C-alpha positions in Angstrom: 79.4 86.2 110.9 79.1 82.5 109.9 80.5 81.0 106.7 77.0 81.2 105.0 76.5 84.8 105.9 80.1 85.7 104.7 79.5 83.9 101.4 76.1 85.6 100.9 77.6 89.1 101.7 80.5 88.5 99.2 78.1 87.2 96.5 75.6 90.1 97.0 78.4 92.7 96.8 79.8 91.1 93.7 76.4 91.1 92.1 75.8 94.7 93.0 79.2 95.7 91.5 78.1 94.1 88.2 75.3 96.6 87.9 76.8 100.1 87.5 73.3 101.6 88.0 73.5 100.4 91.6 76.9 102.1 92.2 76.5 105.7 93.6 77.0 108.1 90.7 79.7 110.7 90.8 78.5 113.8 92.7 77.7 116.8 90.5 80.9 118.7 91.3 83.1 115.7 90.7 81.3 115.0 87.4 81.9 118.5 86.2 85.6 118.3 87.2 85.9 114.9 85.3 84.3 116.6 82.2 86.8 119.4 82.5 89.6 116.8 82.9 88.6 115.2 79.6 88.3 118.5 77.6 91.4 119.3 75.6 90.6 123.0 75.5 89.7 123.3 79.3 91.5 126.1 81.1 92.5 127.2 84.5 89.8 129.8 84.9 87.1 127.1 84.5 88.7 125.0 87.1 89.0 127.9 89.6 85.3 128.7 89.1 84.3 125.1 89.9 86.5 125.0 93.0 85.3 128.4 94.2 81.7 127.2 93.9 82.2 124.5 96.5 83.3 125.9 99.9 84.8 122.6 101.1 87.0 122.3 98.0 88.0 126.0 98.1 89.0 125.7 101.7 90.9 122.5 101.1 92.8 123.9 98.1 93.8 127.0 100.0 95.1 125.0 103.0 96.9 122.5 100.7 98.7 125.3 98.9 99.8 126.9 102.2 101.6 123.7 103.4 105.2 124.4 104.6 106.6 122.0 101.9 105.6 124.5 99.2 107.0 127.6 100.9 104.2 130.1 100.2 102.3 130.0 103.4 100.0 133.1 103.9 101.0 134.6 100.6 98.3 132.4 99.1 95.2 134.5 99.3 92.9 133.0 96.7 92.1 129.8 95.0 93.6 131.2 91.8 96.9 131.8 93.6 96.8 128.3 95.0 96.3 126.7 91.6 98.6 128.9 89.5 101.5 129.4 92.0 101.6 126.1 93.9 99.5 123.1 92.9 99.4 123.5 89.2 96.3 122.9 87.0 96.5 119.1 86.8 97.2 118.4 90.5 94.5 120.8 91.6 92.1 119.0 89.1 93.0 115.6 90.3 92.9 116.2 94.1 89.6 118.1 93.9 88.1 115.4 91.8 89.1 112.8 94.3 87.7 114.8 97.2 84.5 115.7 95.4 84.0 112.0 94.3 83.8 110.8 97.9 80.9 113.1 98.8 78.3 110.5 98.0 80.0 107.7 100.0 79.1 107.6 103.7 81.5 106.0 106.1 82.6 106.6 109.8 85.0 109.5 110.3 87.2 107.9 112.9 89.3 104.7 113.3 92.0 103.2 111.1 89.4 102.8 108.4 87.6 106.1 109.1 87.3 108.9 106.5 90.0 111.0 108.2 92.6 108.2 108.2 91.8 107.1 104.7 92.2 110.6 103.3 95.3 111.3 105.3 96.9 108.1 104.0 95.7 108.9 100.4 97.2 112.3 100.4 100.5 111.0 101.6 100.6 108.2 99.1 99.6 110.5 96.2 102.3 113.0 97.1 104.9 110.3 97.6 104.0 108.6 94.3 104.4 111.8 92.4 107.7 112.7 94.0 109.1 109.2 93.3 108.2 109.7 89.6 110.7 112.5 89.5 113.5 110.2 90.6 112.8 107.5 88.1 115.6 106.7 85.6 113.1 106.5 82.8 110.6 109.3 83.7 109.1 109.1 80.2 107.5 105.7 81.1 105.0 107.2 83.5 102.7 110.2 83.9 103.2 111.8 87.3 99.7 113.2 87.4 98.2 109.8 86.8 100.5 108.3 89.5 99.3 111.0 91.9 95.6 110.3 91.1 96.2 106.6 91.4 97.9 107.1 94.8 95.0 109.3 95.9 92.2 106.8 94.9 93.8 103.4 95.3 91.9 102.6 98.6 88.6 104.1 97.5 87.1 100.6 97.7 87.0 101.0 101.5 84.5 103.9 101.1 82.2 102.0 98.8 82.3 99.0 101.2 81.4 101.2 104.1 78.7 102.8 102.0 77.0 99.5 101.1 77.7 97.6 104.3 77.8 100.1 107.2 77.5 97.5 110.0 80.1 95.1 108.6 82.4 98.0 107.9 82.0 99.3 111.4 83.0 95.8 112.7 86.0 95.7 110.4 87.0 99.2 111.6 86.8 98.1 115.2 88.8 94.9 114.5 91.7 96.7 112.8 91.7 99.6 115.3 91.9 97.1 118.2 94.9 95.4 116.5 96.6 97.6 113.9 99.2 94.9 113.1 96.6 92.7 111.4 96.6 92.5 107.6 93.3 94.3 106.7 92.9 92.6 103.3 93.1 89.2 104.9 90.5 90.2 107.5 88.2 91.4 104.7 88.4 88.1 102.8 88.1 85.9 105.9 85.1 87.8 107.3 83.3 89.2 104.3 84.4 87.2 101.3 85.6 90.2 99.3 88.4 92.8 99.5 88.5 96.6 99.0 90.7 96.3 95.9 88.0 94.4 94.0 85.3 96.9 95.1 87.5 99.9 94.4 88.4 98.9 90.8 84.7 98.4 90.0 83.8 101.8 91.4 86.5 103.7 89.5 85.7 101.8 86.3 82.0 102.7 86.7 83.0 106.4 87.1 85.0 106.2 83.8 88.3 107.1 85.4 91.6 106.5 83.6 92.5 102.8 83.1 95.8 103.4 84.9 94.0 104.5 88.0 91.6 101.5 87.8 94.5 99.1 87.5 96.3 100.7 90.5 93.2 100.2 92.7 92.8 96.6 91.5 96.4 95.5 91.8 98.2 97.7 94.4 98.5 94.7 96.8 100.3 92.8 94.0 103.5 94.6 93.0 104.6 91.6 91.0 101.7 92.3 88.6 103.0 92.2 85.0 100.1 93.4 82.9 99.5 96.7 81.3 100.4 99.7 83.5 102.4 97.5 85.8 104.8 100.4 86.4 102.0 102.4 88.1 101.2 99.5 90.3 104.8 99.0 91.4 105.2 102.7 92.1 102.1 103.0 94.3 102.9 99.7 96.0 106.4 101.0 96.7 105.1 104.2 98.1 102.8 102.3 100.4 105.6 100.0 101.6 107.9 102.9 102.4 105.1 104.7 104.3 104.7 101.4 106.4 101.1 101.8 107.3 99.6 99.5 110.0 97.8 96.6 108.4 98.4 97.8 104.8 100.5 94.9 103.8 100.6 93.6 100.2 100.5 90.0 99.0 104.1 89.8 97.8 106.3 89.3 100.8 108.8 87.5 98.5 109.3 90.7 96.4 111.8 92.9 98.2 111.2 96.7 98.2 114.7 97.1 97.0 113.9 95.1 94.0 110.9 97.3 93.2 113.0 100.4 93.5 115.6 98.9 91.2 112.8 98.2 88.6 111.7 101.8 88.9 115.2 103.1 88.5 115.2 104.8 91.9 118.0 104.5 94.4 117.3 103.6 98.0 118.9 106.8 99.2 116.7 108.9 96.8 113.6 107.0 98.0 114.5 107.6 101.7 115.0 111.3 101.0 111.5 111.6 99.5 110.1 109.5 102.4 111.6 112.0 104.9 109.9 114.9 103.0 106.6 113.2 103.3 107.0 112.3 106.9 107.8 116.0 107.6 104.4 117.1 106.3 102.3 114.3 107.8 100.7 116.5 110.4 99.7 119.0 107.8 98.2 116.3 105.6 96.3 114.9 108.6 94.9 118.4 109.4 93.8 118.6 105.7 92.0 115.3 106.1 90.3 116.4 109.3 89.1 119.5 107.5 87.2 117.3 105.0 84.9 116.0 107.7 84.5 119.1 109.8 
């Protein structure tokens, strides 16, 4: 792709993102879950009914709740059990909304930027972010459920990029799969003139998701961000750093991870203990992600 084509692609994408009518709307199930999320009087029964009405979501929730980390295994025999005994109303709400939201976005299943890898990484980051919240010295400064949702959706821009520009996205997927050490964000800007964080924040804003989640998507490569909701950005950025994903570098090499942990009020030993928990369930999370494309 020459410089002119790159500039044109970046310009066209930016113009498209300015018109929310051109952004794929939330799928119907996701829209219903978002409505439920914003209803003060919503209840567990309503959520269970929504999940049970979608076979993919129901299967995912059951498998998720049976993960070894929760200790229930085959004792979970219904969606209601999964929500009430294991996941909790808010986590079930957030994770099913995230999964349902991606239904209208078509991208390849395989590769470092394929749907399976993106969902596997997202589930790890979400779980890690929420667990780190529990170790913060000032837990009252952050909502663990929003941290979870932000961790789950922070890379959603990849899906919209792949949806709008399938050939260019396939090329990017091939490039990073061939050399996983490359910084993906730098490749995006050099080759296409725009990055997934810009695209993702526009998508989540168009879908009227919480401001904290939009900011996480927009700034997660910049853990030195100092604006509103900066603590959420630092948390998700820290989770990503500790997970050490190929090519998922951030733009603040001068900011040490130890400094971020200190700002969050989490000791390095506590963070490492949580990391080991997440690593122990990586295979199960990857299996969950694979189930979403079966």
